[in-house]
C-alpha positions in Angstrom: 122.9 3.4 -138.4 126.2 4.4 -140.0 126.4 7.8 -141.5 130.2 7.8 -141.9 130.3 10.4 -144.6 127.9 12.9 -143.1 130.4 14.6 -140.8 134.0 15.5 -140.8 136.2 13.9 -138.0 136.0 17.1 -136.0 132.2 17.4 -136.4 131.8 13.8 -135.4 134.0 14.4 -132.3 131.8 17.3 -131.4 128.7 15.2 -131.7 130.2 12.4 -129.6 131.1 14.9 -126.9 127.6 16.4 -126.9 126.1 12.9 -126.6 128.5 11.8 -123.9 127.8 14.9 -121.9 124.0 14.4 -122.3 124.3 10.9 -120.9 126.5 12.0 -118.0 124.0 14.8 -117.1 121.0 12.5 -117.2 122.4 9.1 -116.0 126.0 9.5 -114.7 129.4 8.7 -116.2 128.9 5.0 -115.6 126.1 5.0 -118.2 128.3 6.3 -121.0 129.0 3.6 -123.6 130.1 3.6 -127.2 126.8 1.9 -128.1 124.7 4.4 -126.3 126.5 7.4 -127.8 126.3 5.8 -131.2 122.5 5.4 -130.8 122.1 9.0 -129.9 124.0 10.4 -132.9 123.4 7.6 -135.5 126.9 6.2 -135.8 128.2 2.8 -135.2 130.5 2.4 -132.2 133.5 1.6 -134.5 133.1 5.0 -136.1 133.2 6.7 -132.7 136.4 4.8 -131.8 138.0 5.9 -135.1 137.1 9.6 -134.5 137.8 10.1 -130.8 139.5 7.1 -129.4 138.3 5.0 -126.4 135.7 5.7 -123.8 138.3 7.1 -121.4 139.3 9.7 -124.0 135.7 10.7 -124.4 135.1 11.1 -120.7 138.3 13.1 -120.3 137.0 15.5 -122.9 133.6 15.8 -121.1 135.6 16.5 -117.9 137.7 19.1 -119.7 134.5 20.9 -120.8 133.2 20.8 -117.2 136.4 22.4 -115.9 136.3 25.0 -118.6 132.7 25.9 -117.7 133.5 26.2 -114.0 136.6 28.4 -114.8 134.4 30.6 -117.0 131.9 31.1 -114.2 134.6 31.8 -111.6 136.2 34.3 -114.0 132.9 36.1 -114.2 132.8 36.2 -110.4 136.3 37.6 -110.3 135.4 40.3 -112.8 132.4 41.3 -110.6 134.4 41.9 -107.4 137.4 43.8 -106.3 140.4 41.5 -106.9 142.2 40.1 -103.8 139.4 41.0 -101.3 137.8 38.7 -98.9 134.4 39.3 -100.6 135.9 38.1 -103.8 137.2 34.9 -102.2 133.8 34.4 -100.5 131.9 34.8 -103.8 134.2 32.3 -105.5 133.6 29.8 -102.8 129.8 30.3 -103.1 130.0 29.9 -106.9 132.1 26.8 -106.6 129.5 25.1 -104.4 126.6 26.4 -106.6 128.3 25.0 -109.7 128.7 21.5 -108.2 125.1 21.5 -106.9 123.7 22.4 -110.3 126.0 19.9 -112.1 126.3 17.0 -109.7 126.8 14.2 -112.2 129.2 16.2 -114.3 131.3 16.9 -111.2 131.1 13.3 -110.0 132.4 12.2 -113.4 135.3 14.6 -113.0 136.2 13.2 -109.6 135.9 9.6 -110.8 138.6 10.0 -113.5 141.7 11.6 -112.0 144.9 11.3 -114.1 146.8 8.2 -113.3 150.3 8.6 -111.8 152.8 9.3 -114.6 150.0 9.8 -117.1 150.5 12.5 -119.7 147.5 14.7 -119.2 146.2 16.3 -122.4 146.5 20.1 -122.6 142.7 20.3 -123.2 142.3 19.0 -119.6 145.4 20.4 -117.9 144.8 24.0 -119.2 141.4 24.5 -117.6 142.5 22.8 -114.4 145.5 25.1 -114.2 143.2 28.1 -114.9 140.9 27.1 -112.0 143.9 27.0 -109.6 145.2 30.3 -110.9 141.8 32.0 -110.3 141.8 30.9 -106.7 145.4 31.8 -106.2 144.8 35.2 -107.7 141.8 35.8 -105.5 143.7 35.1 -102.3 147.2 36.4 -103.4 147.0 39.7 -101.3 146.3 37.7 -98.2 149.3 35.3 -98.7 152.4 37.0 -99.9 154.5 33.9 -99.5 154.1 31.7 -102.6 154.2 28.3 -100.7 151.7 29.5 -98.1 149.4 30.6 -100.9 149.8 27.2 -102.7 148.9 25.4 -99.4 145.9 27.7 -98.9 144.6 27.0 -102.4 144.8 23.2 -101.8 143.3 23.4 -98.3 140.4 25.6 -99.4 139.7 23.5 -102.5 139.7 20.3 -100.4 137.3 21.8 -97.8 135.0 23.3 -100.4 134.9 20.0 -102.3 133.9 18.3 -99.0 130.9 20.6 -98.6 130.0 20.4 -102.3 130.2 16.6 -102.3 128.1 16.2 -99.2 125.5 18.6 -100.5 125.3 17.2 -104.0 125.3 13.6 -102.7 122.3 14.0 -100.5 124.2 13.5 -97.2 124.5 17.2 -96.3 121.4 17.5 -94.1 122.5 14.6 -92.0 125.6 16.6 -90.9 124.4 20.2 -91.2 120.7 20.2 -90.8 119.1 23.3 -92.3 122.3 25.4 -92.6 122.8 26.4 -96.2 125.7 24.7 -97.9 126.9 28.0 -99.5 127.0 29.7 -96.1 129.1 26.8 -94.8 131.4 27.4 -97.8 131.6 31.1 -97.0 132.3 30.3 -93.3 135.2 27.9 -94.2 136.8 30.6 -96.4 136.3 33.4 -93.8 137.6 31.2 -91.0 140.7 30.1 -93.0 141.5 33.5 -94.4 140.7 35.8 -91.4 140.2 33.5 -88.4 136.6 34.7 -87.9 133.2 33.4 -88.7 
């Protein structure tokens, strides 16, 4: 199984990340093990530990990649709309829910591994997370001139949208909402919060 000299440390780390992501997408984060990743890429578990650290470090990198992908998609939405408009905010909300629905296991993995209190969060993880927050803050900035009000709005909207996305991706959405489209609910939340109308 061991091919210790086939790849550099960076190449092996990239292979491990790809294998871990594949397992998360197909089976969920709880299915990721050093042995399973090793079987996928042809390396012994010990070689993986030496290259990338423990399982938590691997999953943190998977989550960083997920955050980066979402930020890239939200950036594309921002670029396609007039900045600071309600339509821009609505499009971001819809894309957020769409991303979670298309990547339910990746998003679930992200939510299952929040940073522990006092933990030093790697820049590879904190940078895309901060980028996501900045995208939303920029989208609603003209609607909230006060910085604290804007910060509260970002948190409130994110929490509400996560509730919709979690219900929809977890299969419980229809129990609560019947046949109302989850993206329309997301748009309604944003519209109601930002303008007071449906």
